[in-house]
MMTF fields as JSON, N, C-alpha, C and O atoms, coordinates in Angstrom:
{
  "mmtfVersion": "1.0.0",
  "mmtfProducer": "UNKNOWN",
  "numBonds": 355,
  "numAtoms": 356,
  "numGroups": 89,
  "numChains": 1,
  "numModels": 1,
  "chainsPerModel": [1],
  "groupsPerChain": [89],
  "chainIdList": ["A"],
  "bondAtomList": [4, 2, 8, 6, 12, 10, 16, 14, 20, 18, 24, 22, 28, 26, 32, 30, 36, 34, 40, 38, 44, 42, 48, 46, 52, 50, 56, 54, 60, 58, 64, 62, 68, 66, 72, 70, 76, 74, 80, 78, 84, 82, 88, 86, 92, 90, 96, 94, 100, 98, 104, 102, 108, 106, 112, 110, 116, 114, 120, 118, 124, 122, 128, 126, 132, 130, 136, 134, 140, 138, 144, 142, 148, 146, 152, 150, 156, 154, 160, 158, 164, 162, 168, 166, 172, 170, 176, 174, 180, 178, 184, 182, 188, 186, 192, 190, 196, 194, 200, 198, 204, 202, 208, 206, 212, 210, 216, 214, 220, 218, 224, 222, 228, 226, 232, 230, 236, 234, 240, 238, 244, 242, 248, 246, 252, 250, 256, 254, 260, 258, 264, 262, 268, 266, 272, 270, 276, 274, 280, 278, 284, 282, 288, 286, 292, 290, 296, 294, 300, 298, 304, 302, 308, 306, 312, 310, 316, 314, 320, 318, 324, 322, 328, 326, 332, 330, 336, 334, 340, 338, 344, 342, 348, 346, 352, 350],
  "bondOrderList": [1, 1, 1, 1, 1, 1, 1, 1, 1, 1, 1, 1, 1, 1, 1, 1, 1, 1, 1, 1, 1, 1, 1, 1, 1, 1, 1, 1, 1, 1, 1, 1, 1, 1, 1, 1, 1, 1, 1, 1, 1, 1, 1, 1, 1, 1, 1, 1, 1, 1, 1, 1, 1, 1, 1, 1, 1, 1, 1, 1, 1, 1, 1, 1, 1, 1, 1, 1, 1, 1, 1, 1, 1, 1, 1, 1, 1, 1, 1, 1, 1, 1, 1, 1, 1, 1, 1, 1],
  "groupList": [{"groupName": "MET", "atomNameList": ["N", "CA", "C", "O"], "elementList": ["N", "C", "C", "O"], "formalChargeList": [0, 0, 0, 0], "bondAtomList": [1, 0, 2, 1, 3, 2], "bondOrderList": [1, 1, 2], "singleLetterCode": "M", "chemCompType": "L-PEPTIDE LINKING"}, {"groupName": "PHE", "atomNameList": ["N", "CA", "C", "O"], "elementList": ["N", "C", "C", "O"], "formalChargeList": [0, 0, 0, 0], "bondAtomList": [1, 0, 2, 1, 3, 2], "bondOrderList": [1, 1, 2], "singleLetterCode": "F", "chemCompType": "L-PEPTIDE LINKING"}, {"groupName": "LYS", "atomNameList": ["N", "CA", "C", "O"], "elementList": ["N", "C", "C", "O"], "formalChargeList": [0, 0, 0, 0], "bondAtomList": [1, 0, 2, 1, 3, 2], "bondOrderList": [1, 1, 2], "singleLetterCode": "K", "chemCompType": "L-PEPTIDE LINKING"}, {"groupName": "ARG", "atomNameList": ["N", "CA", "C", "O"], "elementList": ["N", "C", "C", "O"], "formalChargeList": [0, 0, 0, 0], "bondAtomList": [1, 0, 2, 1, 3, 2], "bondOrderList": [1, 1, 2], "singleLetterCode": "R", "chemCompType": "L-PEPTIDE LINKING"}, {"groupName": "TYR", "atomNameList": ["N", "CA", "C", "O"], "elementList": ["N", "C", "C", "O"], "formalChargeList": [0, 0, 0, 0], "bondAtomList": [1, 0, 2, 1, 3, 2], "bondOrderList": [1, 1, 2], "singleLetterCode": "Y", "chemCompType": "L-PEPTIDE LINKING"}, {"groupName": "GLU", "atomNameList": ["N", "CA", "C", "O"], "elementList": ["N", "C", "C", "O"], "formalChargeList": [0, 0, 0, 0], "bondAtomList": [1, 0, 2, 1, 3, 2], "bondOrderList": [1, 1, 2], "singleLetterCode": "E", "chemCompType": "L-PEPTIDE LINKING"}, {"groupName": "GLN", "atomNameList": ["N", "CA", "C", "O"], "elementList": ["N", "C", "C", "O"], "formalChargeList": [0, 0, 0, 0], "bondAtomList": [1, 0, 2, 1, 3, 2], "bondOrderList": [1, 1, 2], "singleLetterCode": "Q", "chemCompType": "L-PEPTIDE LINKING"}, {"groupName": "VAL", "atomNameList": ["N", "CA", "C", "O"], "elementList": ["N", "C", "C", "O"], "formalChargeList": [0, 0, 0, 0], "bondAtomList": [1, 0, 2, 1, 3, 2], "bondOrderList": [1, 1, 2], "singleLetterCode": "V", "chemCompType": "L-PEPTIDE LINKING"}, {"groupName": "ALA", "atomNameList": ["N", "CA", "C", "O"], "elementList": ["N", "C", "C", "O"], "formalChargeList": [0, 0, 0, 0], "bondAtomList": [1, 0, 2, 1, 3, 2], "bondOrderList": [1, 1, 2], "singleLetterCode": "A", "chemCompType": "L-PEPTIDE LINKING"}, {"groupName": "ASN", "atomNameList": ["N", "CA", "C", "O"], "elementList": ["N", "C", "C", "O"], "formalChargeList": [0, 0, 0, 0], "bondAtomList": [1, 0, 2, 1, 3, 2], "bondOrderList": [1, 1, 2], "singleLetterCode": "N", "chemCompType": "L-PEPTIDE LINKING"}, {"groupName": "LEU", "atomNameList": ["N", "CA", "C", "O"], "elementList": ["N", "C", "C", "O"], "formalChargeList": [0, 0, 0, 0], "bondAtomList": [1, 0, 2, 1, 3, 2], "bondOrderList": [1, 1, 2], "singleLetterCode": "L", "chemCompType": "L-PEPTIDE LINKING"}, {"groupName": "THR", "atomNameList": ["N", "CA", "C", "O"], "elementList": ["N", "C", "C", "O"], "formalChargeList": [0, 0, 0, 0], "bondAtomList": [1, 0, 2, 1, 3, 2], "bondOrderList": [1, 1, 2], "singleLetterCode": "T", "chemCompType": "L-PEPTIDE LINKING"}, {"groupName": "ASP", "atomNameList": ["N", "CA", "C", "O"], "elementList": ["N", "C", "C", "O"], "formalChargeList": [0, 0, 0, 0], "bondAtomList": [1, 0, 2, 1, 3, 2], "bondOrderList": [1, 1, 2], "singleLetterCode": "D", "chemCompType": "L-PEPTIDE LINKING"}, {"groupName": "PRO", "atomNameList": ["N", "CA", "C", "O"], "elementList": ["N", "C", "C", "O"], "formalChargeList": [0, 0, 0, 0], "bondAtomList": [1, 0, 2, 1, 3, 2], "bondOrderList": [1, 1, 2], "singleLetterCode": "P", "chemCompType": "L-PEPTIDE LINKING"}, {"groupName": "ILE", "atomNameList": ["N", "CA", "C", "O"], "elementList": ["N", "C", "C", "O"], "formalChargeList": [0, 0, 0, 0], "bondAtomList": [1, 0, 2, 1, 3, 2], "bondOrderList": [1, 1, 2], "singleLetterCode": "I", "chemCompType": "L-PEPTIDE LINKING"}, {"groupName": "GLY", "atomNameList": ["N", "CA", "C", "O"], "elementList": ["N", "C", "C", "O"], "formalChargeList": [0, 0, 0, 0], "bondAtomList": [1, 0, 2, 1, 3, 2], "bondOrderList": [1, 1, 2], "singleLetterCode": "G", "chemCompType": "PEPTIDE LINKING"}, {"groupName": "SER", "atomNameList": ["N", "CA", "C", "O"], "elementList": ["N", "C", "C", "O"], "formalChargeList": [0, 0, 0, 0], "bondAtomList": [1, 0, 2, 1, 3, 2], "bondOrderList": [1, 1, 2], "singleLetterCode": "S", "chemCompType": "L-PEPTIDE LINKING"}, {"groupName": "CYS", "atomNameList": ["N", "CA", "C", "O"], "elementList": ["N", "C", "C", "O"], "formalChargeList": [0, 0, 0, 0], "bondAtomList": [1, 0, 2, 1, 3, 2], "bondOrderList": [1, 1, 2], "singleLetterCode": "C", "chemCompType": "L-PEPTIDE LINKING"}],
  "groupTypeList": [0, 1, 2, 2, 2, 3, 2, 1, 2, 4, 5, 5, 6, 7, 8, 5, 9, 7, 10, 6, 3, 9, 1, 11, 8, 12, 2, 13, 12, 12, 2, 4, 7, 11, 12, 14, 11, 4, 10, 11, 15, 9, 3, 11, 3, 10, 4, 10, 16, 11, 14, 10, 12, 7, 17, 11, 2, 5, 8, 7, 8, 4, 6, 14, 16, 5, 7, 9, 12, 9, 2, 7, 7, 14, 12, 11, 10, 2, 2, 10, 2, 2, 2, 3, 12, 7, 2, 11, 13],
  "groupIdList": [1, 2, 3, 4, 5, 6, 7, 8, 9, 10, 11, 12, 13, 14, 15, 16, 17, 18, 19, 20, 21, 22, 23, 24, 25, 26, 27, 28, 29, 30, 31, 32, 33, 34, 35, 36, 37, 38, 39, 40, 41, 42, 43, 44, 45, 46, 47, 48, 49, 50, 51, 52, 53, 54, 55, 56, 57, 58, 59, 60, 61, 62, 63, 64, 65, 66, 67, 68, 69, 70, 71, 72, 73, 74, 75, 76, 77, 78, 79, 80, 81, 82, 83, 84, 85, 86, 87, 88, 89],
  "secStructList": [7, 7, 7, 7, 7, 7, 7, 7, 1, 1, 7, 7, 7, 7, 7, 7, 7, 1, 1, 6, 6, 7, 7, 7, 7, 1, 1, 6, 6, 1, 7, 3, 3, 3, 3, 3, 3, 3, 3, 3, 3, 6, 6, 3, 3, 3, 3, 3, 3, 3, 3, 3, 3, 6, 6, 6, 7, 7, 3, 3, 3, 3, 3, 3, 3, 1, 1, 7, 1, 2, 2, 2, 2, 2, 2, 2, 2, 2, 2, 2, 2, 2, 2, 1, 7, 7, 7, 7, 7],
  "xCoordList": [0.844, 0.0, 0.89, 1.792, 0.647, 1.417, 0.548, -0.63, 1.148, 0.431, 0.905, 2.097, -0.03, 0.309, 0.947, 0.452, 2.047, 2.702, 1.797, 1.154, 1.775, 0.985, 1.818, 3.021, 1.181, 1.852, 1.5, 0.33, 2.514, 2.289, 2.102, 2.708, 1.269, 0.966, 1.983, 1.994, 2.829, 3.752, 5.165, 5.547, 5.923, 7.314, 8.125, 7.813, 9.168, 10.047, 10.873, 11.26, 11.137, 12.025, 13.285, 13.224, 14.414, 15.681, 16.536, 16.767, 17.0, 17.842, 19.265, 19.712, 19.952, 21.349, 22.199, 21.986, 23.143, 24.021, 25.197, 26.294, 24.958, 25.959, 27.13, 28.276, 26.87, 27.93, 28.799, 29.931, 28.299, 29.045, 29.588, 30.725, 28.767, 29.083, 30.272, 30.87, 30.613, 31.667, 31.002, 30.651, 30.838, 30.125, 31.081, 31.0, 31.983, 32.877, 32.799, 32.509, 33.06, 33.07, 34.089, 34.249, 34.773, 35.809, 35.261, 35.908, 34.068, 33.5, 31.997, 31.355, 31.447, 30.003, 29.209, 29.701, 27.998, 27.07, 27.555, 27.088, 28.502, 28.989, 28.171, 27.863, 27.818, 27.029, 25.996, 26.247, 24.824, 23.748, 23.275, 23.353, 22.794, 22.123, 20.779, 20.581, 19.873, 18.537, 18.064, 18.528, 17.149, 16.594, 15.212, 14.92, 14.379, 13.077, 13.022, 13.29, 12.677, 12.526, 11.165, 10.574, 10.678, 9.382, 9.536, 10.408, 8.66, 8.623, 7.263, 6.23, 7.265, 5.986, 5.824, 6.794, 4.611, 4.298, 2.825, 2.215, 2.266, 0.86, -0.076, -1.028, 0.217, -0.605, -0.62, -1.533, 0.36, 0.469, 1.843, 2.797, 1.929, 3.202, 3.422, 2.554, 4.598, 4.992, 6.23, 7.02, 6.39, 7.537, 8.42, 7.946, 9.708, 10.688, 11.581, 12.343, 11.475, 12.318, 13.447, 13.193, 14.686, 15.838, 16.816, 16.971, 17.477, 18.577, 19.798, 19.771, 20.88, 22.118, 23.212, 23.329, 24.015, 25.22, 26.294, 26.597, 26.87, 27.841, 29.094, 29.66, 29.542, 30.767, 30.587, 31.386, 29.553, 29.373, 28.521, 28.464, 27.856, 26.925, 25.738, 25.069, 25.481, 24.395, 23.096, 23.102, 21.996, 20.68, 20.342, 20.054, 20.375, 20.183, 18.723, 18.342, 17.904, 16.473, 15.747, 16.27, 14.538, 13.727, 12.253, 11.876, 11.434, 9.992, 9.357, 9.819, 8.307, 7.574, 6.192, 5.546, 5.755, 4.466, 3.763, 4.4, 2.456, 1.682, 1.65, 1.239, 2.089, 2.116, 3.496, 4.167, 3.905, 5.179, 4.91, 4.622, 5.01, 4.75, 5.754, 6.622, 5.618, 6.539, 6.441, 7.428, 5.284, 5.097, 6.032, 6.587, 6.214, 7.094, 8.536, 9.264, 8.946, 10.293, 10.431, 11.41, 9.454, 9.48, 9.481, 10.211, 8.671, 8.638, 9.988, 10.407, 10.672, 12.0, 12.994, 13.804, 12.932, 13.818, 13.551, 14.484, 12.286, 11.941, 12.516, 12.987, 12.479, 13.067, 14.569, 15.123, 15.223, 16.66, 16.965, 17.869, 16.214, 16.448, 16.245, 16.945, 15.284, 15.009, 16.169, 16.502, 16.784, 17.832, 19.231, 20.066, 19.483, 20.835, 20.828, 19.79, 22.018, 22.191, 22.484, 23.642, 21.429, 21.572, 21.737, 20.952, 22.761, 22.993, 22.665, 23.05, 21.962, 21.626, 22.579, 23.055, 22.874, 23.821, 23.272, 23.948],
  "yCoordList": [-1.175, 0.0, 1.238, 1.354, 2.144, 3.366, 4.553, 4.615, 5.492, 6.713, 7.829, 7.959, 8.617, 9.748, 10.831, 11.133, 11.413, 12.475, 13.697, 14.072, 14.299, 15.517, 16.721, 16.771, 17.674, 18.923, 19.922, 20.092, 20.583, 21.543, 22.934, 23.287, 23.706, 25.055, 26.063, 27.211, 25.66, 26.582, 26.385, 25.285, 27.465, 27.373, 26.706, 26.839, 25.989, 25.374, 26.441, 27.437, 26.224, 27.105, 26.316, 25.278, 26.784, 26.097, 26.926, 28.114, 26.282, 26.97, 27.114, 26.346, 28.1, 28.319, 27.124, 26.583, 26.718, 25.585, 26.069, 26.291, 26.229, 26.782, 25.823, 26.266, 24.53, 23.555, 23.241, 22.783, 23.474, 23.15, 21.72, 21.466, 20.793, 19.364, 19.077, 18.005, 20.003, 19.792, 19.256, 20.022, 17.943, 17.316, 16.885, 15.763, 17.78, 17.55, 18.772, 19.882, 18.548, 19.644, 19.319, 18.16, 20.337, 20.149, 20.107, 19.581, 20.661, 20.678, 20.423, 20.73, 19.869, 19.618, 20.928, 21.992, 20.83, 21.955, 23.039, 24.177, 22.689, 23.647, 23.575, 24.602, 22.345, 22.131, 21.051, 20.063, 21.266, 20.283, 19.943, 20.773, 18.737, 18.335, 17.734, 17.279, 17.742, 17.243, 16.319, 16.405, 15.449, 14.54, 14.096, 14.071, 13.753, 13.155, 11.81, 11.713, 10.793, 9.46, 8.926, 9.398, 7.957, 7.409, 5.985, 5.231, 5.648, 4.319, 3.719, 4.358, 2.497, 1.865, 0.596, -0.082, 0.308, -0.909, -0.938, 0.092, -2.12, -2.288, -1.35, -0.806, -1.173, -0.337, 1.137, 1.869, 1.566, 2.981, 3.495, 2.727, 4.775, 5.4, 6.557, 7.412, 6.568, 7.656, 8.321, 7.69, 9.602, 10.357, 10.737, 11.267, 10.457, 10.746, 11.878, 11.721, 13.013, 14.169, 14.189, 14.202, 14.19, 14.132, 15.253, 15.688, 15.717, 16.66, 16.003, 15.582, 15.918, 15.282, 16.321, 17.271, 16.128, 16.921, 16.334, 15.144, 17.15, 16.652, 16.117, 15.125, 16.743, 16.309, 14.968, 14.051, 14.858, 13.667, 12.59, 11.458, 12.937, 12.028, 11.637, 10.639, 12.414, 12.158, 12.793, 13.908, 12.075, 12.659, 13.569, 13.088, 14.873, 15.828, 16.238, 16.784, 15.977, 16.245, 15.401, 15.132, 14.991, 14.252, 14.457, 14.815, 14.223, 14.35, 13.324, 13.13, 12.67, 11.703, 12.286, 12.855, 12.134, 12.693, 11.74, 10.913, 11.869, 11.093, 11.762, 11.148, 13.036, 13.769, 14.372, 14.81, 14.384, 14.969, 16.402, 16.652, 17.33, 18.722, 19.621, 19.143, 20.917, 21.857, 21.828, 22.096, 21.513, 21.505, 20.51, 20.813, 19.339, 18.347, 18.867, 18.606, 19.591, 20.16, 21.272, 21.316, 22.164, 23.277, 22.737, 23.242, 21.716, 21.117, 20.506, 20.589, 19.895, 19.326, 20.438, 20.307, 21.523, 22.667, 23.282, 23.688, 23.35, 23.876, 22.99, 23.494, 21.676, 20.763, 20.981, 20.978, 21.17, 21.422, 22.711, 22.753, 23.753, 25.046, 24.964, 25.628, 24.146, 23.967, 23.25, 23.561, 22.27, 21.45, 22.093, 21.875, 22.875, 23.375, 24.876, 25.489, 25.471, 26.903, 27.09, 27.108, 27.228, 27.283, 28.726, 29.601, 28.958, 30.285, 30.233, 29.29, 31.232, 31.288, 32.217, 33.187, 31.934, 32.783, 34.171, 35.001],
  "zCoordList": [0.0, 0.0, 0.0, 0.83, -0.905, -1.006, -0.639, -0.992, 0.074, 0.412, -0.509, -0.786, -0.971, -1.815, -0.947, 0.139, -1.428, -0.675, -0.622, -1.602, 0.557, 0.718, 0.319, 0.577, -0.302, -0.624, 0.46, 0.802, 1.001, 2.062, 1.484, 0.472, 2.126, 1.675, 2.197, 1.751, 3.125, 3.766, 3.226, 2.826, 3.224, 2.811, 3.915, 5.099, 3.513, 4.5, 5.184, 4.572, 6.453, 7.187, 7.482, 8.141, 7.013, 7.204, 8.147, 7.92, 9.205, 10.185, 9.658, 8.806, 10.177, 9.804, 10.245, 11.33, 9.426, 9.726, 10.573, 10.06, 11.86, 12.773, 12.966, 13.029, 13.06, 13.344, 12.127, 12.287, 10.924, 9.703, 9.754, 9.356, 10.246, 10.357, 11.29, 11.205, 12.159, 13.154, 14.427, 15.325, 14.49, 15.598, 16.705, 17.204, 17.081, 18.216, 19.127, 18.68, 20.397, 21.37, 22.45, 22.832, 22.936, 23.958, 25.377, 26.282, 25.571, 26.921, 26.852, 25.848, 27.91, 27.956, 27.868, 28.243, 27.374, 27.256, 26.304, 26.366, 25.413, 24.433, 23.147, 22.542, 22.729, 21.517, 21.764, 22.453, 21.181, 21.26, 19.845, 18.939, 19.672, 18.428, 18.812, 19.938, 17.863, 18.146, 17.031, 15.894, 17.371, 16.383, 16.849, 18.045, 15.891, 16.206, 15.497, 14.3, 16.241, 15.666, 16.081, 17.053, 15.356, 15.729, 16.231, 15.796, 17.158, 17.77, 17.45, 17.653, 16.951, 16.64, 17.461, 17.8, 17.757, 18.481, 18.815, 19.101, 18.777, 19.153, 18.387, 18.947, 17.095, 16.208, 16.589, 16.206, 17.32, 17.658, 17.25, 17.13, 17.044, 16.716, 17.674, 17.852, 18.288, 19.173, 18.595, 17.892, 18.901, 18.414, 19.597, 20.602, 19.458, 20.506, 20.02, 19.066, 20.686, 20.387, 21.418, 22.623, 20.944, 21.849, 21.563, 20.422, 22.62, 22.494, 23.116, 24.273, 22.326, 22.784, 22.982, 22.208, 24.032, 24.23, 23.32, 23.41, 22.454, 21.474, 22.159, 21.699, 23.24, 23.919, 24.632, 24.445, 25.436, 26.275, 25.61, 26.091, 24.503, 23.804, 24.684, 24.417, 25.721, 26.657, 26.15, 25.627, 26.311, 26.024, 27.201, 28.298, 26.977, 28.067, 28.226, 29.261, 27.206, 27.307, 26.268, 25.187, 26.616, 25.651, 25.96, 27.076, 24.955, 25.082, 24.155, 23.03, 24.619, 23.805, 23.518, 24.399, 22.271, 21.875, 20.912, 20.259, 20.837, 19.868, 18.505, 17.521, 18.438, 17.175, 16.942, 17.877, 15.679, 15.302, 14.844, 13.673, 15.786, 15.461, 16.188, 16.919, 15.972, 16.606, 18.129, 18.815, 18.658, 20.111, 20.791, 21.848, 20.208, 20.834, 20.867, 21.824, 19.841, 19.804, 20.842, 21.587, 20.886, 21.852, 23.281, 24.134, 23.546, 24.885, 25.255, 26.41, 24.29, 24.549, 24.869, 25.786, 24.12, 24.38, 25.751, 26.444, 26.141, 27.467, 28.571, 29.591, 28.37, 29.354, 29.472, 30.571, 28.328, 28.342, 29.093, 29.927, 28.798, 29.439, 30.952, 31.717, 31.373, 32.803, 33.509, 34.652, 32.795, 33.392, 33.306, 34.184, 32.261, 31.977, 31.832, 31.581, 31.995, 31.769, 30.278, 29.861, 29.49, 28.038, 27.587, 27.954, 26.793, 26.237, 24.754, 24.062, 24.269, 22.845, 22.131, 22.721, 20.846, 20.108, 19.852, 19.244]
}
């Protein structure tokens, strides 16, 4: 069974490539990366949003959601900010 791709009405927003693929860090809490993956089981799909510390490879914040939307990402960032002293560029 194939699903037809949906066309979105909104333009894509692409963030600046700050790391330039330099995924190394000399100290913890210097650089973070994020990813969303999906988990399936029992006819359900959950989305896991994670933020990793590049230096320690530790998952410093995560959020699980039933929907893959901006809210799950924002909630993960809020958890990180609550746990760590995060500085923005």
